[in-house]
BAFI-3210 file (N, C-alpha, C; in Angstrom, 3 decimals, decimal comma, padded with zeros to 6 digits):
// residues 120
n [1|2|3|4|5|6|7|8|9|10|11|12|13|14|15|16|17|18|19|20|21|22|23|24|25|26|27|28|29|30|31|32|33|34|35|36|37|38|39|40|41|42|43|44|45|46|47|48|49|50|51|52|53|54|55|56|57|58|59|60|61|62|63|64|65|66|67|68|69|70|71|72|73|74|75|76|77|78|79|80|81|82|83|84|85|86|87|88|89|90|91|92|93|94|95|96|97|98|99|100|101|102|103|104|105|106|107|108|109|110|111|112|113|114|115|116|117|118|119|120]
n.u [107,576|108,684|107,889|110,060|112,273|111,903|112,167|114,837|116,065|115,472|116,953|119,538|119,661|119,449|121,791|123,736|123,209|124,043|126,674|128,005|129,741|128,829|130,306|130,981|128,433|127,773|129,635|128,709|126,203|126,960|128,150|125,856|124,756|123,644|124,301|125,121|125,946|128,017|127,073|124,350|123,476|123,904|122,015|119,684|119,766|119,577|117,070|116,488|116,154|114,368|114,698|113,699|111,317|112,563|115,297|115,202|114,552|116,919|118,698|117,631|118,196|121,021|121,407|120,268|117,645|114,297|112,156|111,139|110,098|108,028|106,253|104,018|101,905|102,578|104,475|107,125|107,452|109,527|110,344|112,388|114,629|114,774|113,222|110,204|107,136|105,626|103,245|099,804|098,883|096,602|096,329|098,056|100,509|101,456|103,833|104,513|106,307|105,142|105,595|104,968|105,697|104,020|102,822|101,808|099,636|098,775|096,475|095,764|093,223|091,578|089,768|089,716|091,084|092,439|093,258|095,234|096,340|098,830|100,503|104,056]
n.v [126,826|123,662|121,598|120,103|121,466|123,901|123,103|122,233|124,685|125,993|124,449|124,937|127,721|127,902|126,585|128,309|130,587|129,691|129,606|127,416|125,036|122,588|120,334|120,677|120,591|117,970|116,629|117,427|116,203|113,530|113,280|113,474|111,077|110,596|109,300|110,579|110,799|113,185|113,689|112,963|114,958|117,186|116,618|116,870|119,642|120,667|119,980|117,662|115,301|114,463|114,576|112,037|112,387|111,996|112,314|114,939|116,249|115,822|117,257|119,804|120,113|120,167|122,530|124,382|125,119|126,095|125,573|124,576|126,018|124,730|125,341|127,966|127,674|125,603|124,475|122,840|122,299|122,549|122,113|124,370|122,759|120,978|118,715|116,771|118,403|117,963|118,759|119,078|120,565|122,947|122,236|119,839|118,800|115,983|114,731|112,394|110,448|108,192|104,917|105,304|107,849|109,850|112,418|112,000|113,703|114,400|115,989|117,123|118,248|119,385|117,214|115,251|113,415|114,236|113,088|113,677|112,977|113,886|114,365|114,119]
n.w [090,573|091,540|094,406|095,445|094,470|095,743|098,427|098,350|097,809|100,191|102,039|101,073|101,445|104,248|104,949|103,878|105,396|107,858|107,329|106,277|104,255|101,760|102,307|105,024|106,136|105,505|107,137|109,681|109,650|109,552|112,076|113,543|113,044|110,562|107,575|104,705|101,280|099,584|097,065|097,305|099,082|097,444|095,453|096,974|097,538|094,972|094,235|092,898|094,301|097,316|100,827|103,240|105,955|108,472|107,867|106,972|109,326|110,783|109,186|109,571|112,305|112,228|110,878|112,488|111,909|112,186|110,581|107,247|104,283|101,830|099,970|099,052|100,775|102,453|105,114|106,659|109,898|112,731|116,191|118,181|118,848|116,814|116,945|116,633|117,358|120,497|121,508|120,560|117,565|116,080|113,415|111,578|109,214|107,329|105,174|102,673|100,318|097,908|096,357|093,699|093,120|094,010|096,196|099,429|101,364|104,558|106,391|109,499|111,054|114,043|114,799|112,782|109,950|106,866|103,707|100,925|097,630|095,417|092,252|092,270]
ca.u [108,667|108,243|108,128|111,404|113,198|111,709|112,780|116,278|116,446|115,403|118,103|120,711|119,622|119,755|123,215|124,499|122,992|124,875|128,060|128,575|129,842|128,161|131,180|130,827|127,113|127,869|130,345|127,798|125,173|127,582|128,279|124,504|124,337|123,042|125,363|124,720|127,060|127,994|126,198|122,967|123,229|123,794|120,721|118,664|119,793|119,184|115,665|116,318|115,649|113,921|114,955|112,516|111,071|113,580|116,530|114,958|114,633|118,344|119,267|117,168|118,974|122,394|121,399|119,519|116,458|113,033|111,183|111,451|108,938|108,116|105,220|103,474|100,937|103,025|105,721|107,485|107,821|110,183|110,577|113,732|115,694|114,707|112,418|108,783|106,396|104,874|101,892|098,935|098,621|095,269|096,387|099,390|100,663|102,429|104,111|105,245|106,344|104,858|106,413|104,621|106,128|103,002|102,984|100,670|099,538|097,776|096,205|095,030|092,554|091,382|089,066|089,643|092,264|092,138|094,407|095,235|097,491|099,082|101,735|105,264]
ca.v [126,048|122,413|121,584|119,591|122,560|124,878|122,540|122,307|126,090|126,291|123,809|125,683|129,044|127,711|126,229|129,534|131,445|129,115|129,763|126,088|124,465|121,292|119,372|120,869|120,082|116,509|116,217|117,621|115,174|112,260|113,305|113,273|109,717|110,511|109,083|110,977|111,145|114,575|113,694|112,980|116,299|118,084|116,343|117,490|121,088|121,018|119,646|116,408|114,346|115,057|113,685|111,625|113,320|111,832|112,951|116,381|116,705|115,844|118,392|121,003|120,212|120,557|123,909|125,202|125,634|125,774|125,142|124,715|126,311|123,965|125,869|129,170|127,306|124,431|124,669|121,747|123,048|121,816|122,906|124,929|121,759|120,124|117,521|116,962|118,999|116,994|119,272|119,012|121,837|122,931|121,529|119,340|118,179|114,922|114,548|111,176|110,057|106,767|104,236|105,785|109,233|110,801|112,930|111,801|114,811|114,170|117,203|116,699|119,255|118,976|115,955|114,327|113,334|114,385|112,621|114,058|112,505|114,709|113,947|114,809]
ca.w [091,145|092,157|095,851|095,740|094,210|096,822|099,626|098,139|097,965|101,625|102,672|100,624|102,085|105,671|105,029|103,631|106,566|108,922|106,907|106,078|102,919|101,698|102,972|106,472|106,491|105,450|108,355|110,818|109,556|109,934|113,532|114,082|112,727|109,233|106,591|103,353|100,396|099,128|095,889|097,781|099,607|096,280|094,826|097,822|097,352|093,601|094,046|092,151|095,283|098,577|101,958|103,993|107,048|109,506|107,395|106,936|110,713|111,132|108,457|110,278|113,540|111,896|110,385|113,452|111,200|112,850|109,577|105,828|103,454|100,593|099,095|099,673|101,804|103,217|105,844|107,556|111,090|113,805|117,388|118,116|118,939|115,641|117,185|116,388|118,466|121,277|121,738|119,395|116,918|115,484|112,148|111,299|107,903|107,163|103,760|102,366|098,914|097,742|095,351|092,367|092,967|094,434|097,549|100,315|102,312|105,596|107,150|110,686|111,863|115,428|115,048|111,654|109,081|105,451|102,939|099,515|096,868|094,234|091,580|092,754]
c.u [108,094|108,632|109,523|112,456|113,112|112,348|114,302|116,817|116,456|116,594|119,377|120,795|119,994|121,233|124,091|124,390|123,867|126,359|128,770|128,695|129,052|128,986|131,049|129,460|127,133|128,570|129,441|126,705|125,731|127,770|126,935|123,958|123,675|124,164|124,817|125,970|126,928|127,088|124,730|122,602|123,076|122,461|119,577|118,600|119,363|117,710|115,433|115,737|115,169|114,210|113,653|112,426|112,124|114,895|116,374|115,052|116,099|119,050|118,876|117,952|120,379|122,486|120,721|118,306|115,195|111,994|111,794|110,140|109,064|107,080|104,726|102,541|101,370|104,389|105,939|108,121|108,420|110,240|112,014|114,856|115,630|113,908|110,954|108,132|105,599|103,451|101,096|098,708|097,225|095,232|097,832|099,394|101,718|102,593|104,932|105,219|106,030|105,691|106,142|104,976|105,068|103,290|101,695|100,687|098,420|097,652|095,326|094,444|092,228|090,764|089,036|090,964|091,796|093,383|094,238|096,466|097,620|100,359|102,916|105,867]
c.v [124,803|122,390|121,065|120,686|123,616|124,382|122,587|123,712|126,482|125,691|124,579|127,047|128,930|127,373|127,469|130,489|130,990|129,232|128,439|125,768|123,154|120,225|119,467|120,368|118,559|115,975|116,329|116,554|113,812|112,175|113,068|111,889|109,542|110,441|109,382|111,223|112,613|114,706|113,754|114,352|117,309|117,873|116,924|118,992|121,516|120,714|118,395|115,322|115,117|114,075|113,203|112,509|113,214|112,496|114,472|116,972|116,806|117,003|119,696|121,200|120,725|122,017|124,885|125,861|125,180|125,238|125,249|124,973|125,489|124,411|127,133|128,836|126,132|124,711|123,458|122,408|122,123|122,723|123,421|123,895|120,749|118,851|117,829|117,606|117,923|117,460|119,225|120,419|121,789|122,185|121,117|118,692|117,090|114,704|113,280|110,971|108,573|106,218|104,736|107,251|110,263|111,244|112,672|112,925|114,488|115,444|116,802|117,904|118,643|117,589|114,980|114,339|113,412|113,978|113,028|113,452|113,377|114,203|114,759|115,639]
c.w [091,819|093,630|096,206|095,522|095,305|098,110|099,512|098,319|099,442|102,372|102,336|101,325|103,574|105,864|104,842|104,825|107,728|108,582|106,681|104,594|102,932|102,416|104,487|106,939|106,494|106,703|109,577|110,826|109,951|111,438|114,216|113,743|111,374|108,199|105,193|102,530|100,009|097,907|096,304|098,302|098,468|095,558|095,652|097,557|095,953|093,330|093,220|093,042|096,496|099,705|102,582|105,235|108,151|109,119|107,361|108,339|111,153|110,439|109,151|111,574|113,252|111,472|111,341|112,792|111,933|111,872|108,193|105,104|102,183|099,570|099,777|100,831|102,668|103,822|106,736|108,764|112,135|115,027|117,331|118,204|117,799|115,827|116,868|117,598|119,190|121,534|120,438|118,861|116,317|114,155|111,898|109,923|107,981|105,667|103,580|100,857|098,832|096,579|093,927|092,162|093,300|095,862|098,313|101,340|103,293|106,413|108,315|111,406|113,221|115,596|113,892|110,884|107,642|104,683|101,488|098,868|095,632|093,573|092,106|091,656]
res [m|r|w|k|e|k|l|g|e|e|i|r|r|a|r|a|k|k|g|m|t|q|e|k|l|q|e|a|l|q|l|a|g|l|k|l|s|l|t|t|l|k|y|y|e|s|g|k|w|a|p|d|f|g|d|l|r|t|i|a|q|a|l|d|a|d|y|f|e|i|d|d|n|i|r|v|d|f|s|p|n|g|k|l|r|l|d|t|l|p|q|q|l|t|l|d|l|d|a|e|g|r|v|n|i|r|r|r|p|q|y|s|t|i|v|n|k|i|p|a]
***
C-alpha cells in the first residue's frame, strides 16, 4: 500500500470513529479556517492526494486524532490538542512533497539531520 493510500485510510478511519460524514468534517474544517472542497477531502481519503502538513494538523484537530500512521515505520504525531510538540523528541520526522513528486524525509536525531528523498 502506498503511503498516500495509508494516510487516506487513517483519515477515513478517524472520521468514522468520530461518527462524522465527509460533509460534517468539511464543515468542521471550514470553522477551523481550512477551506477544502468536498472533492479534495474525498481525494485525501482515497489516497489520490495528500494534504500538506498544516492541513493535516487541522484535520487531526477536527477529528481529535493524536497521530496518523502512514507506514509501518512512520507515524505523524501530534500532541493531544493537534499542535506540534514544543519539546524536543529523540527523533522527529518531517515529510514534504517536492515539485517532482518526491517525498523529502528529514529525520532529526539528537544532534544531526538526515535527509532522504524517495519517489512518491
